[in-house]
C-alpha positions in Angstrom: 0.0 0.0 0.0 1.3 3.5 -0.8 2.3 5.7 2.0 0.7 9.1 2.5 3.4 11.8 2.7 2.3 14.9 4.6 4.4 18.0 4.2 4.2 20.0 7.4 4.1 23.4 5.7 1.1 22.4 3.6 -1.0 20.6 6.3 -1.8 21.5 9.8 -3.6 19.3 12.4 -6.8 21.3 11.6 -6.9 20.4 7.9 -7.8 16.7 8.2 -11.3 17.5 9.5 -11.9 19.9 6.5 -11.6 16.9 4.2 -14.1 15.0 6.4 -16.6 17.9 6.4 -16.2 18.4 2.7 -16.7 14.7 2.1 -19.8 14.5 4.2 -21.4 17.6 2.5 -20.6 16.1 -0.9 -22.2 12.7 0.1 -25.3 14.4 1.5 -25.7 16.6 -1.7 -25.1 13.5 -3.9 -27.7 11.5 -2.0 -30.2 14.3 -2.2 -29.5 14.6 -6.0 -30.1 10.9 -6.4 -33.2 10.6 -4.2 -35.0 13.9 -5.0 -33.6 14.6 -8.5 -36.8 16.4 -9.8 -36.7 18.8 -6.9 -33.0 19.4 -7.4 -33.8 20.1 -11.1 -36.3 22.7 -10.0 -33.8 24.3 -7.6 -31.2 24.5 -10.4 -33.8 26.0 -12.7 -34.7 28.7 -10.1 -31.0 29.4 -9.6 -30.4 29.8 -13.3 -33.5 32.0 -13.7 -32.3 34.2 -10.8 -28.8 34.5 -12.4 -30.4 35.6 -15.7 -32.5 38.2 -13.9 -29.5 39.6 -11.9 -27.3 39.7 -15.0 -30.0 41.4 -17.0 -30.6 44.0 -14.4 -26.8 44.6 -14.3 -26.8 45.0 -18.1 -29.7 47.5 -18.0 -27.8 49.5 -15.4 -24.6 49.4 -17.5 -26.7 50.7 -20.4 -28.2 53.5 -18.4 -24.9 54.8 -16.8 -22.8 54.3 -19.9 -21.2 57.5 -21.1 -20.6 56.5 -24.7 -22.8 56.7 -27.7 -26.6 56.4 -27.4 -26.6 53.4 -29.8 -24.5 51.2 -27.5 -26.5 52.4 -24.5 -29.8 51.5 -26.2 -28.5 48.1 -27.2 -27.4 47.3 -23.7 -30.8 48.4 -22.3 -32.7 46.3 -24.9 -30.5 43.2 -24.3 -31.0 43.7 -20.6 -34.8 44.0 -20.9 -35.0 40.9 -23.1 -32.8 39.0 -20.6 -35.0 40.2 -17.8 -38.2 38.9 -19.5 -36.5 35.5 -20.2 -35.3 35.3 -16.6 -38.8 36.1 -15.2 -40.3 33.5 -17.6 -37.7 31.0 -16.5 -38.5 31.5 -12.8 -42.3 31.4 -13.5 -42.1 28.2 -15.6 -39.0 26.1 -14.8 -40.4 23.3 -17.0 -39.9 25.5 -20.1 -36.4 26.4 -19.0 -35.4 22.7 -18.6 -37.1 21.7 -21.8 -35.1 24.4 -23.6 -31.8 23.3 -22.0 -32.6 19.6 -22.8 -33.4 20.4 -26.4 -30.3 22.5 -26.8 -28.2 19.6 -25.4 -30.0 17.2 -27.8 -29.3 19.4 -30.8 -25.6 19.6 -29.7 -25.5 15.8 -29.3 -27.0 15.3 -32.8 -24.7 17.8 -34.5 -21.5 16.4 -32.9 -22.8 12.8 -33.4 -23.3 13.3 -37.1 -20.0 15.1 -37.4 -18.1 12.3 -35.6 -19.9 9.6 -37.6 -19.1 11.4 -40.9 -15.5 11.8 -39.9 -15.3 8.1 -38.9 -16.8 7.0 -42.2 -14.7 9.3 -44.4 -11.3 9.4 -42.6 -8.2 7.9 -44.3 -8.2 4.1 -44.4 -4.9 3.9 -42.4 -6.6 5.2 -39.3 -8.7 2.1 -38.6 -9.1 2.4 -34.8 -9.5 6.2 -35.0 -12.3 5.7 -37.6 -13.9 3.0 -35.5 -13.9 5.2 -32.3 -15.2 8.2 -34.1 -18.0 6.1 -35.6 -18.9 4.7 -32.2 -18.9 8.2 -30.5 -21.0 9.5 -33.5 -23.6 6.7 -33.0 -23.7 7.4 -29.3 -24.1 11.1 -29.8 -26.9 10.6 -32.3 -28.6 8.1 -30.0 -28.3 10.5 -27.1 -29.7 13.4 -29.2 -32.7 11.3 -30.3 -33.5 10.1 -26.7 -33.3 13.7 -25.4 -35.5 14.9 -28.2 -38.1 12.2 -27.4 -37.8 12.4 -23.6 -36.3 15.8 -22.8 -37.2 15.9 -19.1 -35.6 12.5 -18.6 -32.3 14.0 -19.6 -32.4 16.7 -17.0 -33.2 14.2 -14.2 -30.4 11.9 -15.4 -27.9 14.7 -15.5 -28.8 15.6 -11.9 -28.4 12.0 -10.9 -25.0 11.7 -12.6 -24.0 14.8 -10.7 -25.2 13.1 -7.5 -23.2 10.0 -8.2 -20.1 12.1 -8.9 -20.6 14.1 -5.7 -20.9 10.9 -3.6 -17.7 9.6 -5.2 -15.9 12.9 -4.5 -17.2 12.7 -0.9 -15.9 9.2 -0.4 -12.5 10.2 -1.7 -12.5 13.3 0.6 -13.4 11.1 3.6 -10.6 8.7 2.9 -8.2 11.6 2.4 -9.3 13.1 5.7 -8.8 9.9 7.6 -5.4 9.2 6.0 -4.2 12.8 6.7 -5.4 12.6 10.3 -3.8 9.2 10.8 -0.5 10.4 9.4 -0.6 13.6 11.6 -1.4 11.6 14.8 1.4 9.1 14.1 4.0 12.0 13.9 
């Protein structure tokens, strides 16, 4: 088993518990994302909507206080108003926001899938494995795009669940790191 090396200038006896706390928070967040994925999707949607509103208000203010030409001021104010309307609509109807995000991801997956498949089918004959891998990723991208177009809300819930699994994995690594650092510090 590999030995953990703790450099005294980088770690203090306090730091080991930070890893434990970080790990526990990540595991709790991950479990919540797995168990209550639809609610987490809504929370993310409200957060995105709020960010759009805040950014749009900021853009309107920049347009109003700008000292340059009136054309650029007007453009900033118009963009800010459009963003403000989009942000309010997003907060009022999170379902539309998630459907939009899922459809955009589906379109991206279809475009990159067809691109990879095309490259895989038309690449030079000498690049056999490269062509095969490109073709496989192209087919996966096309399949993902089709599934997200047919079931767009499934995609958002799955994304949140994947984030949940990732958070749990990071949390476990942080817990292990915290215990290893604490063990190393207590043995010194």
